[in-house]
N, C-alpha and C positions, 0 to 999 in steps of 0.2 A: 504493500499500499503505499502510495506516496502521499507522506503526511502533509507536506507543504501544500499540495495541490487540494487535497480535503478541507485543510484549514481555509485556504483561499475560497473555497466554494462554498463554506458554510459560515464564513466570516459574518455576513449580514444577519442569518438566522442567529448564531450565539451572541451577537451584539444584541438583538431584540430580546432574546433569552435575559440577558444581562440587564437590559432596561427594564423589562417587566418585574424582574426580582426586586428592583431597588424602589418599585412604587409604593407608597405608604398605604394609599386606600385605593386598591386596584377595583375596578369595576367587575361585574360578573363575567362579561365577556373577554375581558383581561385576564382573569383567573383561568377561564377555561384554555385562553390561548398559552399561558404561562405552563399548564399541564403539558398541553399537548406539546409545546416546544422542549420542556423538561423531558418528555419521553423520547423525542428525537434525539435530542443531544446525549441522553445515555445510552442510546442504541451506537451514536458515534463513537462515544467514549468505549464501550465495548469492544467495537472492531478495533479502534486504534490500540487498544492493549492487547487484544488477541493478535493482531498483525505485526506489532513493533514493539511490544512490551512497554516500559516506563519513558516516556520523552516530554520535553519543555509542551509540546502541543497538548499532549494528554493530559498534563498537570495543569496547565491553564483552563482546560475545558473543565476539569474536576473542579476547580475553584469555582467556576462558574455554577456548576451544578450544585456545589455545597451552597453556596449562596441561594438559590433558587430552591433548595431543599428546605432550608431553615426558614425561608417566606411561606413556603407552603405548609409547613408543619407549625411553626411558629413558638409552639410550647416545649420549652427546655425539659429533659428529663427529670423526673422527681428523684431528688437528691438520695432518698431511702432507697430507691431501686439502684442506685450506683454504688452502694455501700457495700453490698456483697463482692462484687468484681474488685473493690478497692481492697479489701482485707483478705479476698481469696488469691488474688492476682498482683495487684500494683504495688503494694506495700511490701509482702514478701519478696517480689523480685527486686525492688529496689535495695533491699535490705541484704539481699543475696549477692548483690554487686559488690557491697563494701567488706565482704567476709575477710579478704586476705589484708586488705589495709587496715581494718579492725584487729585482727591478730598481731599485725606488725606493730601497731600504735600500744596493743596491750602488752608485747614484752618489752618495747622500749619503756613505758611508763613503769613497769614494774622493775626493770633495771634502773631507772633513773631514782624511783622512791627507795629502794634498797641501798643505792649509793649515797644519798642523803642522809638516810638513817644511820648507816655505817660510820660515816665522816662525824655526824654531830654526836652521836652516843660514845664515840671514843676520843673526841677532841674536848675537853674542859671547858677552853675559851669559847668554842662553837657554841656548846651546850649552855654555857652562863650567858651568851649572849640573847638567849631566848626568853630570861627571866631570873630572877633571885633565886636561890636555892630552895626558900620557903614555898615560893611560887610554884617552882616546879614539883617540888615534892606534893604541894597539895594538888595540884593539877594531875598527878600520877595516882595518887592515893584516892582521889574522890571526884574531882570536877569531870575527868574524862568519863568516868561512868555515869555519873549524875545527869550530865548532858541528856541521856536517853531515857531518863525518868521524871524530870524537874516540871515538865509540864503534861496535860491530859494527853493520852495517846493519839486520840483523834486530831487534836490541835498540833501535836509534834509531827504526825503523819502528814497532815495537810501542807505545814510548813516546809518541810524537806522536800516534799512533792513538788511544790510551786517554785522553789529555788533551783532543785536541779533540772526542772522542765524548761526554767527560763536559761540556764547554763546551756542545756543541749540546744535550745532553739537558737541561741546566740551563736553556737558553734557552727551551724546551718547556714544561718542568715547572713552571716559576716565571715562565712569561710570563703568567699570570693576575695578576700583581702590577704590570704593566704597565712598571715601570721596570726589571727585571733584563734582557730582552733590549737595553734601550737602554743600560744600563750595560755590558754585555759588549761591545758594538759601539763605544762611547767608549774604553773600556780598550784594544781592539786596534787600533781608527784610531790613538790616540796612540801605542801601542807601533810600528806600523808607520812612522808617519811621524817619530817619533824616531830609530829605526834607520835611516831613509833619509838624515834630515837630518845624520846623524853621517857616513855615508859620502860622501855628496855634498859635505860640507865639505871632505872630505879628498881629494876628486877621485877617489871610487870609486863615483861613482853608477851606472856600467855594472855594476859588480860586485854591487850591490844588485840591481838589475833581473834581472840574468842568475841569480841564486841564488834569488830569489823565483818568478819566472815559472814554473819547470816543476811544482812542487807548489802553488803559491800560488793558481792558477786554480781548481781544484776546490776545494781546503781553504776557501779564503775563501767561494767560493759556497755551501759548506755552512752555513758559519756565518750567511750571509746568509739562508738559507731556515730556518735553525732560529730565527733572530730572527724571521722573518715569521711562522712558525707561532706562536710566543709571543704576539706582538703579536695575531694574529687571535683567539687564545683570550681574549686581554684584552678586544679590541673586543667578544666575544659578551657579555661582562657589562657593558659600557658601553651597548651597543646591541642589545638582544636582539631588536628588532624585535616581533612578535605573541606571539612565545613567552616564557614567564618567564625570568628570567635563570637560574634553575638548570636548565632543559630546555635553554636556549641554552648554557650552560657545558658541560653534560653531553654534548651533541652536537658542539659544538666539539673538547671535550676528546677525545672517542672518534674523532673523524676525523682530528684533527691529531696524536695521540701515535703514529699510524702512523709519521709523518714522522720520528720520532727513530729508529725501527727503520732506516728507509732511510738514514738518514744515516750511523749507524752502520757501514752496508755501504760509502758512499760513502767517508767518511773513511778507512776501511781502504785504500781504492784511492789516496786522496791520502797516505795515510802510505807506501803502499809506492813510490810515486815519490819522495817526500821521502828515503826511507831507501836506495832500490836506484838512483835515477835522478840526482838532484840533485848529490849527492858524485863523480859518475863522471866521469872525465878525458875525456868524450866531447865532440863538437863541439856547441856550443849551440844550433844549428838542431835537432838529431836531440833533446836534453833538452826543450827548449821545445817541440817538436813531439808529443813523448810527452805531456807536460801537457796541450797542447789538447786530444790525443785522449782523454784521461781525461775531461775537460771537455765534450768533444763526445758522449761516451757518456751522461754524466749528465744534459744537457741534452735530448739525444735522448729519453731515457727519460722525463723530465720533461715535456717540451712534446709530442712525436710520440703516445707512448703516453698520457700525461694527457689530451690532448685526445680522443683516441678513449674512453677510459672516460668522462670527462665526459660526450661525446655520447650513451653511453648510460645516463645519469642516474646514475653514480657521484659519489660525494662524497668517499670515502674513510671514512665512517660504517658502522656495523655494519649488517646487514639488519633488517627490522622483526622477523624472525623472532627474530635473535640478540639485538637490543637492547629487545625488547619492543614493544606498540603504543603510539604516542606519543598524549600527551593533546591533545584538539582545545582551539582556542582560538576565541574571538570575534573577529570582524574580518577 
């Protein structure tokens, strides 16, 4: 098929289709004409894709048909009907894309926190810079553990949830800067390392591990995922591939912004563990086991459902109908 010849022959008809689809209040006859021209152009698009596959002419016609279809249907899809696809396909696919970056960040974070803890706990001058001997002793003996029970469980869970959700959202939203997710990771690694150093220096390293383990498994994993999403968005600008930087950034932003929504829910679970499980006088195997179960649920969703969604071609991005026809690039 000669696409240029077909385009020239149908130019007036497609222009009329575009004109009709832009009318704000079409008359009855104009609606009938719009439907007829929509069907005709749809047949043309089918012939073009069957004969030549994807092409600039076909993408142009697809855009015209998309506008006409929206004009004919008019009503956006019910949000509630979109939720099953979001949670079954889009969100797990977006999380699955981040699996290796998340693992790399987790290992780097653990190494940095251990390095800080080892340095401060073995250097009297560094330890003294954190406070007086009385202050550090009070922190190790009581303040660290009292933090988890000084407020009602529901209030405490809600507070840590909103705080952590805001941190995760910042990592994704400001990830395009490149430095923001790294800054958040460094701040948290130093904070965790410093707290560990104080407790280990006072012979209460077991208390640190037992109080961090129940909720920290899922909470820190969510921070790692958020940082990974932000860095992926940044990398889309640095190395956009064949696409323009604007197009690559838009695609990465659309697909990975869904991660922030998912992390809000995951961090709600982590907050519930921190507020209702960590401070309880239960056996430590039970509390750590509940924290591990919460992490397993998240990782199962991320890796198992994510792998299935990825195998179906999902990336976490909007469908072509929702996002619009992408611009073709050479190469």
